[in-house]
N, C-alpha and C positions, 0 to 999 in steps of 0.2 A: 766668561760663562762658568768655567770650572771654579773660579774664586767664589762666585755666588753660591754654587751648590755646596762647596765646602763650608761656607759660613752658615748656610741653612742647616746643614747636617750637624755642625758643631752646636748651633743654637738648640736644635731639637734634642741632641744628646744631653746638653747641659740642663734643659728643662726636665727631662726624664730623671736625671740624677737628683735634682732639687726635690722633685715630687716623691721619688722613692725614699729619700731620707726623711721627708716630712711625714709620710704615712707609715714609715717604719716604726715610728713612735706610737702608732695607733690613733693619733689625733692629727687633725689638719684644720687650718683656719681658712675661711673664705666668705664670699658674699652669696647669699642664697637668692635664687630666682625661681619663678614658677612659669612653666610652659603653658601654652593655651589648653593643653589636654589635662592640666591640673598636676602633672608630675613635676617634682622639684629637682633642681640641680644646684651645684655650688661652683662658682668661679673662683679659682685659686691662683694667686699671683705666682708667676713662674711656670704655670701649666697651661698649655694651649687649649686643650679640650676641658670642658666642665665635668665635674663628677656628678653622675646621676645618683640620686638617693633612692634607697629602697622604698617601696610603696608604703605610704602612711608613716614614714620615719622623719618627717619634718617637724613633728611636735607642735609647739605653739609659735614657731618661727613664721615670719611673714616675708613677702618679697622685699628684697633690699636689706634684710638684716645681716649683720656680720655674725657668723656662727662658728662654733667649734664642732667638728665632726668626730665621731668615734667609729671604729670598725665594728661591724656587727657579725655575729656568728653566721656561718654558711646556711643558706636556706635548706631546710630539710626536704628531701625528695619524698614524694608520696609512694608508699609501698616499697618493696625490696627490689633493688636493681643490681644486676650483675656488673662487676667492674670490667671495663673494656680496656684492652691494652692501648696506650697512646691517647687516652681521653684527656682533653684540655682541662687545666685546673679551673675550678669554679671562680667566676668573677667576684672580686671582693665587694662586699655590701657595706654601705655607710648610712648613718643616721645622725640627726642633730643631737649633740650631747649638751651643748650650752649656747645660749644667746649672749653674745658679747656686747653687741650694740644694736639698738633698734634703728631700722632705716626708714620707718614710716612715722611721720609726725602729723602733718595736716594733709588731708586728701579730700577729693570730691566724691559724692555718692548720692544715691536716690533713697528717699525715706519710704518705709513701708510700715503702715499702721494696721494692726489687726487686733481689735478689742483694746486691751490695756498693754499689749505687747508692741513695742516700737523697735524696729531693726533698720539697718542701713546696708544697702548693697553698694559696694564701691564701684565707681565708674570704670576703673581699671580692672580688667579681668584677672590681672596678676594678683590682686588682693582677692583671693578666691573664696573666702568664707564670709558669711554675713556678720555684721557687727551689731552687738547689743548696744542700744542707745541708753546712756544714763544721763541724769539731769533733766532739765526742762526742755521739752521739744514741742510745747503747745503751740508755738507760733508757726510751725511747719505743717503743711498739709501732706496727705498721702500722695506719694509719687513725685514730690517736689525735689529739686536738686539743691544740695546743701554743701557747705564746707564744714568738714568735721575734723576733730583732733583725736588722735589715737590716745586711749587711756591706759589699758593694760591687757595682757593675756597671759595668765599664769595657769599652769595645770593645777587642778583638774577641770578648770572652766572649759566648756565645750567650744565657746566662741570668744573672740576678743570683744572689748568694749570701747566705746568712743563717746565724745560729747559733741553736740552741735554748736559750732561757732557762729555760723551765719546762714540764713536761708537765702538762696540765690533766686529762686523763681521756678515756674513750671518747666518740666523736662521737655526738651526739644524746641524750646523757644529761642530764637536767635539772640535776643538780649540776654537771656539766662546763660547761654553758651559763652557769650562774650565776657560776662561778669565772671563766669567760672574760670576762664583762662587767666583773667587778671588776678583772681584769688589764688589760683594754683601756682602762679609764677611770682607772686608777691609784687604785682605791679599796680600802680594807681595813677589816674589822670589828675588827681587832686594833690595839692601841696599843703604842707603844714602852714598854719596861720602866720608864723614868723617869716616864712619864705615869701608868702603872698604879700605881706606888708612891705617887705624889703623890695619886692618886684614893683609894687605900686609907686615906690619912691623914685624909680628910674625914669628919666625923661622920655617923652614920646618923640621928641625931635632932637637932632644934634644941636648942641649949644655952642655959641661962638667961642667960649673959653676952651672947648674941647679941641679946637683946631690948632692951638698953640703947638709948635714943633712938628706939625704934620705937613706932608707934601700935598698940595692941593691939585688933585687930578680930576676935578668935577667936569672940566671941559673936554677931557679925553673920552672919545666914543667908547662906551662900555655896555656889555651885554651880559645877561644871565641866561643859562640854558639848563632847564630842569625837567623832571617828569611832569606829566599832565596834572597830577593831583598834589604836587609839592606846595607846601605853605611856608616852609622855612628855607630861605635861600642863603646858603653859606658862602658861595663862591661866585665870582664874576670875572670876565675877561675883558681887557681893553687892548686896543691896537692903535699905534700911531707910527707914522713914517718918520725916520730920523735922517740925519745928513748921510750922504753917500748911498742912499737907498736902503739903509738898514731898517729893520723893524724893531720896535719895542713892544713886547707882549707883556701886559701886566696881569698877574694872577692875584686877585684881590680876595682876601678871606675876612669874613665878619670878625670885627675886633671885640669878641665877647669879653676878653679880659679887661676891657675898659669899663665894663659895667658889673662884672662878677669878681669881686675882690677876694683875695685869699682869706680863709677862715671866717667869711661872712656866712649868714644863714643860707644864702643862695649857693655858695660854694660847697658847704657841707652836704646839702641835699643833692647837688649835681654829682658830687663824688660818690655819695651813697648809691645813686641810680646808675652811675657809670656811663650811661648812654641812653639815647631815645630808643623806643621799641615801636616798630611799625607793624601793627596788627591790621588785618583787613578792615578798612572803614574807619580806623582810628589810630592816631599817633599818641603814644604815651611819652610825652616829652621829658627831656632831661632838665629843661628850664621852663618856667612858667611862660604862657603865651605872650605876656607883655614884652618879654625879651625875644623868645624864639620866633614868634610871628610878627613882632613889632620892631623895636629899636635896633635889634641885632640883625634882622633879616634884610638882605640887600634887595629890597623891593624897588619896583620901577619908579623913577622920578622923585626919589627922596635922597637927601644927603645921608651918607652912612660912613662910620669910622671903620677902617680896615687895616689889616697888616698885609703888605704887598710884597711879592717877589717880582721884580722887574727884570725881564730877560731881554737880552739884545741878540737878534738874529741877523745874519747876513742875507743878502739877496738869494743865496743858494740854500737857505734854511739852516745853515750851520750856526751853532750856539757860540756867540762871541763873549758873553759874560752875564753876570746876574748881580742884583743888589736887593738887599732886604730894607724896606722902609715902612714907617707908619704913615698912613695917608687918609684922605677923605675922597670918596667918589660919589657919583650920582648915576645910577643905572639908567641908560637911555631906553632899553627895551627888555622885558621879560619874555623869553621864548620857551616853548615846550620843545622836546627833542623832535617831535613830528614837524614842527614849524621850521626848526633849524635844518632838518633834512630837506625840506621843501626849498629853502634858500640855496642849499648845496646842489640841487639837481634841476631846479626849474629856472629857465632863462627869462621867461615872460613874467614881468612884474604884475601884469594884470591878472594872470593866473594865480599868483601868490596872494594878491589882494582879495580875490574872490574865493579862496580856499575856505572850506567850512570851518568855523571856529570850534574849539573844544566846548563840550557841554558845560555850562556855567556851574552846575552843582557838583561836578567832579573836579573842576579846575580851581586851583588856589591862586588868588591874586593875579588874574590874567593880564592886567594892565590894559592899555589902549588896544582895541582890535586892529589887526593888520589892515582891515578894510578902510580904516579911518586915518591911516598914516599917509603923509604926503609921499609922492613918488620919489622925491629925493632921499627921504629917510629910508624907504624900502631899498633903494639902490645902495645906500651906504651900509645897511645891514647885510645885504647880499655880498658886497665886495669885502666887507670885514670878515664874514664867515668863510668865504673862499680863501682869503689870504691866511687866516688862522689854520684852516684845514691843510693848506699847502705846506705849512710848517709842521703841524701835528702829524701828518701822514709820514713825513720823513723821520720824525722822532720815533714813530711806531715801528717803522722798518728797521731802524737802528737798534731799537730795544729788543725786538724779536731776534735779530741777527746775533745779538750778544747773549742769547740763551733764555730770555724771558719766555715763560710759558703762555700760550694763547688759550686762556680758559673761558673766553667769552661764550655765552650761550643764550638761547632764546628763553625768555621768562614770560610768565602770565601775570596779569593783573585782574583781580576780581573786583568788580564794581558793585556796590551794594546800595540799597535804599536807606532811608532814615532809621529804620529798625534793624538794619544789618542783614536783611534778606538779599541774597545774591541775585543780581539782575543780569549781568553780562560778564563774560570772561574774554579778555582780549590778550593777544600775544604781543609782547614787547620784544622786538628784534634789536639785538645789540649791534646797531649799524654805525655808519661813519659819524653820525651826530654824537653818539655816545663816545666813540673813540676820540673825537676832537677834544671833548672835555677831559676824558680820562688821561690823555697823554700829558696835558699841561698840569693836571693835578699830581700825577706821578712825578713829574719833573720838579715841581715845587716841593713835594715831600722829601725827595732825595736831596735837593739843594739845601734845605734846612738841616737835614740830618748830617750832611757833610760839614756844614758850618759849625755844628756842635762838636763834631770830631776835631775839626781844625783848632777850635778853642779849648779842646779837652774838657768839655762840659758834660756832665751826666744829663740824661734826659729820659723820656719814655719812648722806646723804640718799638716798631712793629717787626716782630721776628717770626720767620717761618723756617723751622728746623728742617734739615735734610731728611728725606724718608728713609725708613729701615730697608736694607737690601732684601730682607725676607718678604716684605710687602710688595716690593717691585717684582720679585720673582713670581709671586702669586699672581700679580697683575698680568705678567707676561703669559702665564699659563691660561689665565681666564680669557684674554683677548684672542688666544689661538682658537678657542671654541667658535669664534665669530670670523674665522678665516683672516685674522690679522697677525702678521708675523713681525717680530722685532728682535733686536739683539740685546746686549747687556744694558739694562735700563739704569745702571749706575752711571752710564755715560750719557750726559745731557743731550748730545746730538741724537741719540736713539730715542730719548724721551720726546723731543720736539718732533721727530719723524713720526712717532706713534700718534701723537696728538693730531698731526696733520691728517693721518689716515682715519682717525676717529671722527674728525669733523666731516669727512666725506661719506661716512658709513650710514646706512639706513637707520641703524640703532644708535646714532650719535649721542643722544641724550642719556641713554642707559649706560653706554660705555664711558661717557664723561663722568657720570656719577661714580662708577666703579673706580675710575682713574683718581678722582678727588678723594675717595675713601682710602686709597693707597698712600696718600700723602698725610703728613702730620697736620694738626690744626695750628693755624697762626695764633700768636699770643702777643702780649705786651711784656717787655722786659726793660730794666733800667740800663741794659748794656746793648751795644749794637752788634748782635750776634748773627746778622745776615738774614736775607729773605730768599729762600729757595725758589719760590714761584716766580719772583721778579728778577732773579739772578743779580741781586744787588747786595753789597755788603752794608751800605748805610741806607737805612730807610726808617721813616717814622710817619705818623699821622699828624698833619698840620692843617688840612684843608676843610675840616668839618667841626669846628668848635661849638656850634649850636647843638649838635647831637652826640658829640663824643668828648668825654672828660679828658682823654689822652691829649687831644688836640689843644684843649684849653690850657693844660699844664705846659705844653710845648710853647704856646703863645706867650706865657709868662716868662719862660726862659729867653725867648726871642726879645721880649720887652727889656729884659736885663741887658742883652747884648746891645740893643739900640739906645739904651739910656746913657745920658752923658755923665750921670752921677755914679758913685760906687754902689754896686748891688751885691747882695749876699749870694754866695755860690749855692746852687741848688743842692739839697741834701740827698745824696745817692741812696741812703738807707730808706728814707721816706718815699722816694720815687719808686724804689723796689716794692714797697708795700702797696703803693697805689697801683702799680703795674699788675701785681697778682690779683688785687681786688677787681679791677676793671676787666681782666681776662675772664673772671667768673661771671660778672654781670653781662658781659657780651654773650657768653655761651647761653646764659639764662634767656636773654632776649631772642637769640636765634631759635631756641627750642619753642618759645612762646609764639614766635612768628610762624614757624612751621605748623604748629598745632592750629593756629588761627586759619591758615590756608586750607589745611585738611578738613577742618570743621565746615568751612564754607563750601568746599567741593562736595562733601557728603550731602549737605543741604541742597546744593544745586542739582545733584543727580537724584536725590530722594524724591524731588518734586514729580519726576516721571512716574514713580510708583504711586504717590498720593493721588495724582490726577489721572492715573490709569491711562497714560499716553506713552506707550513704549516707542522709543525712538532709536533706530539703528545708529551706532557710532563706529567710525573707523578706529581700529586699534592695531597695535603691533605686539606680537608675542615677545616678551623680554627675558623670561626665565621659566624653566620647567621644573616642577617639584613632584613629589610622590602623589600628592593629593590634588594636583591641578597645575595651572600655569598662570604666571603674572603677565599683565598687559599694560601698555601705556596708550593713552588716547592723544594723538598728536595735536589735536585742536586745543586742548586745555592742559596738556601735560599731566592729567590725572592718571594715577596708577591704581590698578585694581587686580582682582583675582578671579579666575574662572575655575570653579571647583570641578573635579573630575566627575562628580555625581550629576552635573548638569549636562554632560555630553550625551549624545544619542546612545542609548543602551544597545541598540542593535549592532553597533560597530565594535563593541567590546574593546574600547581604547586601552592601550597600555603604553608605558614608557619604553622607548627604544633602548637598546643596550648601551649606546654611547651617551644617553641622557639629553640629547639635543632635539628630540622630537617625540611626539605621541602618535602612535600608529593604530589605525583601525583595521577591521577585516578587509575593507576595500583600500588598497594601497594609495588610491587617489585621495583618500580622506586624511592623509597625513597632516599633522599640525607641527610646524617646526619653528625654531628660534628665528626671529626676524620676519616671520610671515605676517602679512597684512590680512586682517579678518574683520568681520562685522559683528558687533556685540550689542546686547540689550542689558539694561540694569536688571539685576536679579534680586539683590537685597542690599541693605546698608546696615552697618554696625556702628552706632553712635559712639559707644564706649571705646572701641578700637580705632575709630576714624577710618574704617575700611569699607570699600565698595566692592561687592561681588557682582560679576557679570555672567552672562551665558551667551552662547553663540546665537546669532540672529538666524532665523530660518529663512529659506529662500522665498 
């Protein structure tokens, strides 16, 4: 504990020293940002807290610009004031001296036409000034959403200027919002013509010549287990009983490298995209559908080429050995996680057969309905899944005992109609059916990583750096507000104990998010630098080559290992460049996916306001601020804000001294962290993707 405090203190002192020396020269560099109230600040590397700028001192700088600051003279006080002994020195004032680099290039906004004057209001409130539109804007109508490109803003111009790149459509329309996200994050469901032409040349069926040198596993019972709406199936599991009662579990991964050759048009585009992006209602694929949903996808009852890791387990579930092979399989059944769970828990095959099938318009390639399968096949599926789970559950126990962090949580899936209007929100519990698949995928990824290390081959590794001790100390202080105590979090045992406590807490989702934010982001590197979350030294991504370029690169390296001929050693420098690039594309996709979810949640709850049908929702208070408190709705995991101004005025609510509750005149009217309340939708903010709520009356 003392060591952590010492490190935090030294870090803080070092930060102050760096900043003092920087501002001592009267100039400092940083990235400018605007708060919601319009006031500007600058984030400076090496300084924990941002610098607040004097009012009106941001000049022509915009949010995200890299700027140089200068120290301003002290603010003149009004009238004559007597000097008082011991008065604190006036706080230094700063303003923008120079714009070093613009942070805004393309952005979304809403067009406003008034006579001959055309202006643009940015969707993001952080771009706080209206933009003058230059060039042709005749194709855009008043109020429409557009994609614009920043032009310039030089003094003495009162506002910045921009050009219209593309008209997206009417504001508030779900199709417009979706197109806007694609435009904002540089995503496209369409491929260049050269890529489409190359994709069209790939076969629709596995050819006899493709089987040469491959192990034929088509008669081994094989299953795929995927989400309800999955359309591209990367992985499959097979099971067969060996001599002496051992089991062979095959982890089979789509052999994308058999169809996407290095330096082809398909390869260049897949590398540029880096990964598929899963927006609500649409997948922006890394590969054209001819491959991603076709020849590469391990669909039911079709021959498919795969790269396999064949594991041998003893009767007791102990791992006896593994082998990497190229093979051909034929999936016997495509299952959803819900169906797999049914086979794990239901003994009566008649009940399984009569279970309600998933809605066809949400389900991707559902295969033969369970109701039409012979009793013998249903029994074989049940026995296979139970045996696989008996092995996977032991792998899971062993992994967690070795220090791997249990970060599983409930997720939501938003189901939309053909136009993208949200219809239903369902919770997806990370249950045993998910764990079954996860454990075998983790094992396959680690096994391939160890093979690369053994052969001293470079690759693309999945790396999760150790967290900063300062962040862990901050986390420890934060969870104490929720009556959770823990020791030194640089000790992994303390971390796993804290996680176990978080899982049992009423505010588990909120605390889990805070926990994750205390960790560093995982990334790709050309070196095996370890994975903190999984407590593994060797780890990479091998199991999803349809949707991740990292996995495709690893498959090519595995191909070299399995090849009988002499193969060129992978270029470590080139792999490093790929790793850096796909780390960026992955982050971009995550941001796009989050914005897509927020957009649909806003639309889902806005409907109550439009239809004037106020509906009380269960909520939990998750954080308390000066202007109100944040809540989470357990049913949909939507997060929102209850402004202080919406609370009953007769109670004169105020924040308690310790900041963990809001108290009214009547002590019984206290609102505290973790409290369950009923709320109504108050208003929605499309630009900020924020929902405001108010307390529901009795």
